[in-house]
ROGUDO-544027 format. One record per residue: residue number from 1; residue in three letters; x, y, z of N, C-alpha, C in turn. Coordinates in steps of 0.1 Angstrom, whole numbers, plus 5000, padded with zeros to 4 digits. Example, Ala and Ser with C-alpha at 12.3 -4.5 7.8 and 13.67 -1.06 7.14 Angstrom:
BEGIN
- lummi | nufi | npx | npy | npz | capx | capy | capz | cpx | cpy | cpz
- 1 | ALA | 5132 | 4943 | 5078 | 5123 | 4955 | 5078 | 5132 | 4967 | 5078
- 2 | SER | 5128 | 4978 | 5071 | 5137 | 4989 | 5071 | 5129 | 5000 | 5079
***
This chain:
BEGIN
- lummi | nufi | npx | npy | npz | capx | capy | capz | cpx | cpy | cpz
- 1 | GLY | 4744 | 0384 | 5454 | 4740 | 0377 | 5442 | 4727 | 0383 | 5436
- 2 | ASP | 4724 | 0378 | 5425 | 4712 | 0383 | 5418 | 4699 | 0377 | 5425
- 3 | VAL | 4689 | 0385 | 5426 | 4676 | 0380 | 5431 | 4668 | 0374 | 5420
- 4 | ILE | 4664 | 0362 | 5422 | 4655 | 0355 | 5412 | 4641 | 0361 | 5413
- 5 | ARG | 4636 | 0365 | 5402 | 4623 | 0371 | 5402 | 4614 | 0363 | 5393
- 6 | SER | 4603 | 0359 | 5399 | 4593 | 0351 | 5391 | 4586 | 0360 | 5382
- 7 | PRO | 4584 | 0357 | 5369 | 4576 | 0365 | 5360 | 4562 | 0365 | 5364
- 8 | ASP | 4558 | 0355 | 5372 | 4544 | 0354 | 5376 | 4541 | 0364 | 5388
- 9 | LEU | 4551 | 0369 | 5395 | 4549 | 0378 | 5406 | 4552 | 0393 | 5401
- 10 | THR | 4560 | 0394 | 5391 | 4564 | 0408 | 5386 | 4552 | 0417 | 5383
- 11 | PRO | 4542 | 0411 | 5376 | 4530 | 0420 | 5373 | 4524 | 0428 | 5385
- 12 | SER | 4525 | 0422 | 5396 | 4520 | 0429 | 5408 | 4527 | 0442 | 5411
- 13 | ASP | 4540 | 0443 | 5407 | 4548 | 0455 | 5408 | 4541 | 0466 | 5400
- 14 | PHE | 4536 | 0463 | 5389 | 4531 | 0473 | 5380 | 4518 | 0480 | 5385
- 15 | LEU | 4510 | 0473 | 5394 | 4499 | 0479 | 5399 | 4502 | 0492 | 5407
- 16 | MET | 4512 | 0491 | 5416 | 4516 | 0502 | 5424 | 4525 | 0512 | 5416
- 17 | TRP | 4533 | 0507 | 5407 | 4542 | 0516 | 5400 | 4534 | 0525 | 5390
- 18 | ASP | 4524 | 0519 | 5384 | 4516 | 0527 | 5375 | 4509 | 0539 | 5382
- 19 | TYR | 4504 | 0536 | 5394 | 4498 | 0546 | 5402 | 4508 | 0557 | 5406
- 20 | VAL | 4519 | 0553 | 5410 | 4530 | 0563 | 5414 | 4533 | 0572 | 5402
- 21 | LYS | 4536 | 0565 | 5390 | 4539 | 0573 | 5378 | 4528 | 0582 | 5374
- 22 | ASP | 4516 | 0578 | 5374 | 4505 | 0586 | 5370 | 4504 | 0599 | 5379
- 23 | CYS | 4506 | 0597 | 5392 | 4505 | 0608 | 5401 | 4517 | 0618 | 5400
- 24 | MET | 4529 | 0613 | 5399 | 4541 | 0621 | 5400 | 4544 | 0628 | 5386
- 25 | TYR | 4540 | 0622 | 5375 | 4544 | 0628 | 5363 | 4533 | 0638 | 5357
- 26 | GLN | 4524 | 0642 | 5366 | 4514 | 0652 | 5361 | 4521 | 0665 | 5358
- 27 | MET | 4532 | 0668 | 5365 | 4540 | 0679 | 5363 | 4555 | 0674 | 5361
- 28 | LEU | 4561 | 0678 | 5350 | 4574 | 0673 | 5347 | 4584 | 0681 | 5356
- 29 | SER | 4595 | 0675 | 5360 | 4606 | 0681 | 5367 | 4619 | 0677 | 5362
- 30 | VAL | 4628 | 0686 | 5361 | 4642 | 0683 | 5356 | 4651 | 0681 | 5368
- 31 | TYR | 4647 | 0683 | 5380 | 4655 | 0683 | 5392 | 4653 | 0669 | 5399
- 32 | LEU | 4664 | 0663 | 5402 | 4664 | 0650 | 5409 | 4657 | 0651 | 5423
- 33 | TYR | 4661 | 0661 | 5430 | 4655 | 0663 | 5444 | 4640 | 0664 | 5443
- 34 | GLU | 4635 | 0671 | 5433 | 4621 | 0673 | 5432 | 4614 | 0660 | 5428
- 35 | LEU | 4620 | 0652 | 5420 | 4615 | 0639 | 5416 | 4614 | 0630 | 5428
- 36 | LYS | 4625 | 0630 | 5436 | 4625 | 0622 | 5449 | 4614 | 0626 | 5458
- 37 | ARG | 4612 | 0640 | 5459 | 4602 | 0645 | 5468 | 4588 | 0640 | 5464
- 38 | ARG | 4586 | 0641 | 5451 | 4573 | 0637 | 5446 | 4570 | 0622 | 5448
- 39 | ILE | 4580 | 0614 | 5446 | 4579 | 0599 | 5448 | 4575 | 0597 | 5463
- 40 | THR | 4582 | 0604 | 5472 | 4579 | 0602 | 5486 | 4564 | 0607 | 5489
- 41 | VAL | 4560 | 0618 | 5484 | 4547 | 0623 | 5486 | 4536 | 0613 | 5481
- 42 | VAL | 4538 | 0608 | 5469 | 4529 | 0599 | 5463 | 4528 | 0586 | 5471
- 43 | ILE | 4540 | 0580 | 5475 | 4540 | 0568 | 5483 | 4532 | 0570 | 5496
- 44 | HIS | 4534 | 0581 | 5503 | 4527 | 0584 | 5515 | 4512 | 0586 | 5513
- 45 | SER | 4508 | 0589 | 5501 | 4494 | 0592 | 5498 | 4486 | 0579 | 5493
- 46 | ILE | 4493 | 0568 | 5492 | 4486 | 0556 | 5488 | 4476 | 0552 | 5498
- 47 | ALA | 4463 | 0550 | 5493 | 4452 | 0546 | 5502 | 4455 | 0532 | 5508
- 48 | PRO | 4451 | 0530 | 5520 | 4453 | 0517 | 5526 | 4446 | 0506 | 5518
- 49 | GLN | 4434 | 0508 | 5512 | 4427 | 0498 | 5505 | 4436 | 0494 | 5492
- 50 | MET | 4443 | 0503 | 5486 | 4451 | 0500 | 5475 | 4462 | 0490 | 5479
- 51 | LEU | 4468 | 0493 | 5491 | 4478 | 0484 | 5496 | 4473 | 0470 | 5499
- 52 | VAL | 4461 | 0469 | 5505 | 4454 | 0457 | 5507 | 4452 | 0449 | 5494
- 53 | ASN | 4447 | 0456 | 5484 | 4444 | 0450 | 5471 | 4457 | 0444 | 5465
- 54 | ALA | 4468 | 0452 | 5466 | 4481 | 0448 | 5460 | 4486 | 0435 | 5468
- 55 | TRP | 4484 | 0435 | 5481 | 4489 | 0424 | 5489 | 4480 | 0411 | 5486
- 56 | ARG | 4467 | 0413 | 5484 | 4459 | 0402 | 5480 | 4463 | 0396 | 5467
- 57 | GLU | 4467 | 0404 | 5457 | 4471 | 0400 | 5444 | 4484 | 0392 | 5445
- 58 | ILE | 4493 | 0397 | 5454 | 4506 | 0389 | 5456 | 4503 | 0376 | 5462
- 59 | GLU | 4495 | 0376 | 5473 | 4491 | 0363 | 5479 | 4485 | 0353 | 5469
- 60 | TYR | 4476 | 0358 | 5461 | 4469 | 0350 | 5451 | 4480 | 0343 | 5442
- 61 | ARG | 4489 | 0352 | 5437 | 4499 | 0347 | 5428 | 4508 | 0337 | 5435
- 62 | LEU | 4512 | 0339 | 5447 | 4520 | 0330 | 5455 | 4513 | 0317 | 5457
- 63 | ASP | 4500 | 0317 | 5460 | 4492 | 0304 | 5461 | 4493 | 0296 | 5448
- 64 | ILE | 4491 | 0303 | 5437 | 4491 | 0296 | 5424 | 4505 | 0290 | 5421
- 65 | LEU | 4515 | 0298 | 5424 | 4529 | 0293 | 5422 | 4532 | 0281 | 5431
- 66 | CYS | 4527 | 0281 | 5443 | 4528 | 0269 | 5452 | 4521 | 0257 | 5446
- 67 | ALA | 4508 | 0259 | 5442 | 4500 | 0249 | 5437 | 4506 | 0243 | 5424
- 68 | THR | 4512 | 0251 | 5416 | 4518 | 0246 | 5403 | 4533 | 0243 | 5405
- 69 | LYS | 4538 | 0243 | 5417 | 4552 | 0240 | 5420 | 4561 | 0249 | 5412
- 70 | GLY | 4558 | 0261 | 5410 | 4566 | 0271 | 5404 | 4565 | 0272 | 5389
- 71 | SER | 4556 | 0264 | 5383 | 4554 | 0265 | 5368 | 4549 | 0279 | 5364
- 72 | HIS | 4553 | 0283 | 5352 | 4548 | 0296 | 5347 | 4533 | 0295 | 5344
- 73 | ILE | 4526 | 0306 | 5347 | 4512 | 0306 | 5346 | 4508 | 0319 | 5339
- 74 | ASP | 4497 | 0319 | 5332 | 4492 | 0332 | 5326 | 4479 | 0336 | 5334
- 75 | ILE | 4480 | 0348 | 5340 | 4468 | 0353 | 5348 | 4464 | 0366 | 5341
- 76 | TYR | 4451 | 0366 | 5337 | 4446 | 0378 | 5331 | 4432 | 0381 | 5337
***
């Protein structure tokens, strides 16, 4: 079935995805295997502190969702 995605959690995805895109699109590639290789290299190069920060943001948003019983929130 479809996975239900909270719009309040989705912005956390962008933190990591923007980093990956910025790193891997510095040089364009037309080959799928090269694109896959770059994604793998970038993922392996993510600093531990960036992962900690991303996880803290997810925890923060989960805490707010629990406190508001799933109501939509605006976090900026």
